C-alpha positions as CSV (number, residue, x, y, z in Angstrom):
1,M,63.0,-13.4,-44.7
2,K,60.8,-12.6,-47.2
3,L,58.5,-15.7,-46.5
4,F,58.4,-14.8,-42.7
5,T,57.4,-11.2,-43.9
6,V,54.4,-12.7,-46.0
7,L,53.1,-15.1,-43.3
8,S,53.4,-12.3,-40.7
9,A,51.5,-10.2,-42.9
10,A,49.0,-12.7,-43.8
11,S,48.4,-13.8,-40.2
12,F,48.0,-10.2,-39.3
13,I,45.1,-9.5,-41.9
14,F,43.7,-12.9,-40.9
15,F,43.3,-11.8,-37.2
16,I,42.2,-8.2,-38.1
17,N,39.3,-9.6,-40.3
18,M,37.8,-12.0,-37.5
19,D,34.6,-10.5,-36.0
20,S,35.3,-11.4,-32.5
21,V,37.2,-14.1,-30.8
22,Y,34.8,-15.7,-27.9
23,A,37.1,-16.4,-24.8
24,G,34.6,-18.3,-22.8
25,P,32.9,-21.5,-23.0
26,H,31.2,-22.5,-25.9
27,P,28.0,-21.0,-26.8
28,G,25.3,-23.2,-25.3
29,H,27.3,-24.3,-22.6
30,Q,26.4,-23.1,-19.6
31,H,28.6,-23.1,-16.2
32,K,26.5,-24.4,-13.1
33,R,26.9,-21.7,-10.3
34,L,26.9,-23.4,-6.8
35,V,24.3,-21.1,-4.7
36,I,24.2,-22.0,-1.2
37,E,21.1,-20.9,0.6
38,R,20.4,-20.7,4.3
39,N,17.1,-21.4,5.0
40,V,15.9,-19.1,8.0
41,V,13.0,-20.2,10.1
42,V,11.0,-17.5,11.6
43,H,8.9,-18.5,14.7
44,K,6.1,-15.9,15.1
45,P,4.6,-15.5,18.2
46,V,1.0,-16.3,19.3
47,P,-1.0,-13.4,18.9
48,V,-1.5,-11.9,22.1
49,R,-5.5,-12.0,23.0
50,T,-6.2,-8.9,24.6
51,T,-9.1,-9.2,27.2
52,V,-11.4,-6.0,27.4
53,S,-12.8,-5.8,30.7
54,R,-16.8,-4.8,30.4
55,V,-18.3,-3.2,33.4
56,I,-21.9,-4.3,33.9
57,G,-24.0,-1.2,33.0
58,A,-21.4,0.2,30.3
59,V,-23.0,1.4,27.3
60,L,-21.2,0.6,23.8
61,H,-22.5,2.0,20.6
62,S,-21.4,-1.2,18.8
63,I,-20.6,-4.6,19.5
64,P,-17.8,-6.9,17.9
65,A,-19.3,-8.5,14.6
66,N,-18.5,-12.1,15.3
67,H,-21.2,-11.9,18.3
68,V,-23.8,-14.7,18.8
69,R,-27.2,-13.6,19.3
70,V,-29.4,-15.5,21.8
71,V,-33.0,-15.3,22.6
72,H,-34.1,-16.4,26.2
73,T,-37.6,-15.8,27.5
74,G,-38.5,-13.7,24.7
75,K,-35.5,-11.4,25.3
76,V,-32.5,-10.9,22.9
77,Y,-28.8,-11.0,24.1
78,Y,-25.9,-10.8,22.2
79,V,-22.7,-12.8,23.6
80,H,-19.3,-12.2,22.5
81,D,-16.2,-13.6,24.4
82,G,-18.2,-14.2,27.5
83,V,-19.7,-10.9,27.6
84,Y,-23.4,-10.3,27.5
85,Y,-25.1,-7.2,25.8
86,A,-28.6,-6.1,25.6
87,K,-29.8,-3.5,23.0
88,R,-31.3,-0.4,24.7
89,A,-32.3,2.9,22.9
90,S,-28.8,4.3,24.2
91,G,-26.8,1.5,22.5
92,Y,-25.7,-2.0,23.7
93,V,-25.6,-2.4,27.7
94,V,-23.4,-4.8,29.2
95,V,-25.6,-7.1,31.5
96,N,-25.1,-10.2,33.7
97,P,-26.5,-13.1,32.1
98,I,-29.9,-14.6,33.1
99,A,-30.0,-18.3,34.4
100,G,-30.9,-20.7,31.6
101,I,-29.3,-18.9,28.5
102,R,-27.8,-21.9,26.2
103,L,-25.0,-21.5,24.5
104,A,-23.3,-24.0,21.7
105,S,-19.9,-23.4,23.2
106,L,-17.7,-21.8,26.1
107,P,-15.8,-18.6,25.7
108,R,-12.1,-18.9,25.4
109,G,-10.3,-19.1,28.8
110,Y,-13.2,-21.0,30.8
111,R,-12.0,-23.2,33.6
112,T,-13.5,-26.5,34.6
113,V,-14.6,-26.5,38.4
114,V,-16.2,-28.9,40.6
115,V,-19.2,-27.6,42.8
116,N,-20.8,-30.1,45.0
117,G,-19.4,-33.0,43.1
118,E,-20.7,-31.8,39.7
119,R,-18.3,-30.5,37.2
120,M,-19.1,-27.0,35.8
121,Y,-17.4,-24.4,33.8
122,R,-16.6,-21.1,34.9
123,Y,-15.7,-18.0,33.0
124,R,-15.8,-14.5,34.6
125,D,-17.6,-15.6,37.8
126,I,-20.5,-17.0,35.3
127,H,-20.9,-20.8,35.9
128,Y,-22.2,-23.2,33.0
129,R,-23.4,-26.8,33.2
130,K,-23.3,-29.0,30.2
131,I,-26.8,-30.1,29.2
132,N,-27.5,-32.2,26.1
133,G,-24.3,-30.8,24.4
134,R,-25.2,-26.9,25.3
135,Y,-23.8,-24.8,28.0
136,V,-26.4,-23.5,30.3
137,V,-25.7,-20.6,32.5
138,V,-26.6,-21.6,36.1
Protein backbone atom coordinates (compact mmCIF):
# COMPACT_ATOMS: atom_id res chain seq x y z
CA MET A 1 0.00 0.00 0.00
CA LYS A 2 2.91 2.24 0.71
CA LEU A 3 4.14 1.69 -2.86
CA PHE A 4 0.71 2.58 -4.26
CA THR A 5 0.63 5.80 -2.24
CA VAL A 6 4.12 6.77 -3.39
CA LEU A 7 3.26 6.06 -7.05
CA SER A 8 -0.01 7.97 -6.76
CA ALA A 9 1.71 10.97 -5.20
CA ALA A 10 4.47 10.88 -7.86
CA SER A 11 1.92 10.70 -10.66
CA PHE A 12 -0.05 13.53 -9.15
CA ILE A 13 3.05 15.71 -8.84
CA PHE A 14 4.08 14.80 -12.40
CA PHE A 15 0.72 15.88 -13.87
CA ILE A 16 0.63 19.09 -11.83
CA ASN A 17 4.03 20.15 -13.14
CA MET A 18 3.03 19.77 -16.79
CA ASP A 19 2.59 23.16 -18.47
CA SER A 20 -0.40 22.23 -20.53
CA VAL A 21 -1.92 19.30 -22.22
CA TYR A 22 -2.74 19.70 -25.90
CA ALA A 23 -5.81 17.71 -26.72
CA GLY A 24 -6.06 18.64 -30.41
CA PRO A 25 -4.05 17.53 -33.39
CA HIS A 26 -0.31 17.86 -33.30
CA PRO A 27 1.10 21.35 -33.83
CA GLY A 28 1.75 21.93 -37.50
CA HIS A 29 -1.03 19.56 -38.46
CA GLN A 30 -4.04 21.33 -39.89
CA HIS A 31 -7.44 19.90 -40.46
CA LYS A 32 -8.84 20.83 -43.81
CA ARG A 33 -12.34 22.18 -43.62
CA LEU A 34 -14.67 21.48 -46.46
CA VAL A 35 -16.20 24.75 -47.56
CA ILE A 36 -19.01 24.64 -50.06
CA GLU A 37 -19.67 27.87 -51.88
CA ARG A 38 -22.67 28.43 -53.99
CA ASN A 39 -21.88 30.58 -56.98
CA VAL A 40 -24.74 32.91 -57.60
CA VAL A 41 -24.88 34.38 -61.08
CA VAL A 42 -26.57 37.74 -61.24
CA HIS A 43 -27.76 38.90 -64.62
CA LYS A 44 -27.95 42.65 -64.69
CA PRO A 45 -30.50 44.06 -67.08
CA VAL A 46 -29.30 46.13 -69.98
CA PRO A 47 -29.35 49.81 -69.10
CA VAL A 48 -32.49 51.49 -70.31
CA ARG A 49 -31.76 54.15 -72.85
CA THR A 50 -33.96 57.10 -72.19
CA THR A 51 -34.97 58.96 -75.28
CA VAL A 52 -35.37 62.63 -74.78
CA SER A 53 -37.67 64.11 -77.34
CA ARG A 54 -36.26 67.39 -78.57
CA VAL A 55 -38.75 69.77 -80.09
CA ILE A 56 -37.57 71.88 -83.01
CA GLY A 57 -36.90 75.38 -81.68
CA ALA A 58 -36.26 74.28 -78.09
CA VAL A 59 -33.39 76.21 -76.48
CA LEU A 60 -30.94 74.42 -74.17
CA HIS A 61 -28.17 75.92 -72.05
CA SER A 62 -25.86 72.99 -72.77
CA ILE A 63 -25.71 69.88 -74.92
CA PRO A 64 -24.32 66.43 -74.08
CA ALA A 65 -20.54 66.27 -73.87
CA ASN A 66 -20.22 63.45 -76.41
CA HIS A 67 -21.79 65.39 -79.28
CA VAL A 68 -20.28 65.53 -82.78
CA ARG A 69 -19.40 68.87 -84.35
CA VAL A 70 -20.31 69.08 -88.05
CA VAL A 71 -19.60 71.96 -90.43
CA HIS A 72 -21.83 72.21 -93.50
CA THR A 73 -21.99 75.15 -95.92
CA GLY A 74 -20.04 77.27 -93.44
CA LYS A 75 -22.46 76.67 -90.57
CA VAL A 76 -21.62 74.68 -87.45
CA TYR A 77 -24.05 72.05 -86.18
CA TYR A 78 -23.78 69.83 -83.17
CA VAL A 79 -25.26 66.35 -83.39
CA HIS A 80 -26.02 64.06 -80.51
CA ASP A 81 -28.09 60.90 -80.77
CA GLY A 82 -29.84 62.05 -83.95
CA VAL A 83 -30.72 65.50 -82.60
CA TYR A 84 -29.22 68.53 -84.37
CA TYR A 85 -28.32 71.72 -82.52
CA ALA A 86 -27.14 75.15 -83.67
CA LYS A 87 -25.37 77.62 -81.38
CA ARG A 88 -27.21 80.88 -80.83
CA ALA A 89 -26.76 83.75 -78.37
CA SER A 90 -29.52 82.31 -76.16
CA GLY A 91 -27.98 78.81 -76.08
CA TYR A 92 -28.24 75.73 -78.27
CA VAL A 93 -31.35 75.58 -80.44
CA VAL A 94 -32.75 72.28 -81.73
CA VAL A 95 -32.94 72.53 -85.54
CA ASN A 96 -33.91 70.40 -88.53
CA PRO A 97 -30.84 69.13 -90.34
CA ILE A 98 -30.05 70.58 -93.75
CA ALA A 99 -29.76 68.17 -96.67
CA GLY A 100 -26.15 67.33 -97.38
CA ILE A 101 -24.87 67.07 -93.80
CA ARG A 102 -22.49 64.11 -93.69
CA LEU A 103 -22.03 61.87 -90.65
CA ALA A 104 -19.62 59.02 -89.97
CA SER A 105 -22.27 56.93 -88.22
CA LEU A 106 -26.01 56.70 -87.78
CA PRO A 107 -27.78 57.30 -84.49
CA ARG A 108 -28.80 54.28 -82.45
CA GLY A 109 -32.28 53.07 -83.28
CA TYR A 110 -32.27 53.89 -86.99
CA ARG A 111 -34.30 51.78 -89.40
CA THR A 112 -33.46 50.61 -92.88
CA VAL A 113 -36.12 51.60 -95.41
CA VAL A 114 -36.46 51.25 -99.16
CA VAL A 115 -37.60 54.37 -101.01
CA ASN A 116 -38.13 54.07 -104.80
CA GLY A 117 -36.02 50.92 -104.82
CA GLU A 118 -33.11 52.58 -103.01
CA ARG A 119 -31.93 51.58 -99.55
CA MET A 120 -32.00 54.45 -97.10
CA TYR A 121 -31.83 54.85 -93.35
CA ARG A 122 -34.39 56.65 -91.25
CA TYR A 123 -34.32 58.04 -87.76
CA ARG A 124 -36.89 60.52 -86.38
CA ASP A 125 -38.24 61.29 -89.84
CA ILE A 126 -34.75 62.18 -91.07
CA HIS A 127 -33.60 60.12 -94.04
CA TYR A 128 -29.96 59.27 -94.66
CA ARG A 129 -28.30 57.80 -97.74
CA LYS A 130 -24.95 56.00 -97.58
CA ILE A 131 -22.45 57.57 -99.96
CA ASN A 132 -18.74 56.65 -99.93
CA GLY A 133 -18.94 55.23 -96.42
CA ARG A 134 -20.62 58.34 -94.96
CA TYR A 135 -24.27 58.93 -94.14
CA VAL A 136 -25.71 61.98 -95.87
CA VAL A 137 -28.93 63.71 -94.83
CA VAL A 138 -31.36 63.77 -97.78
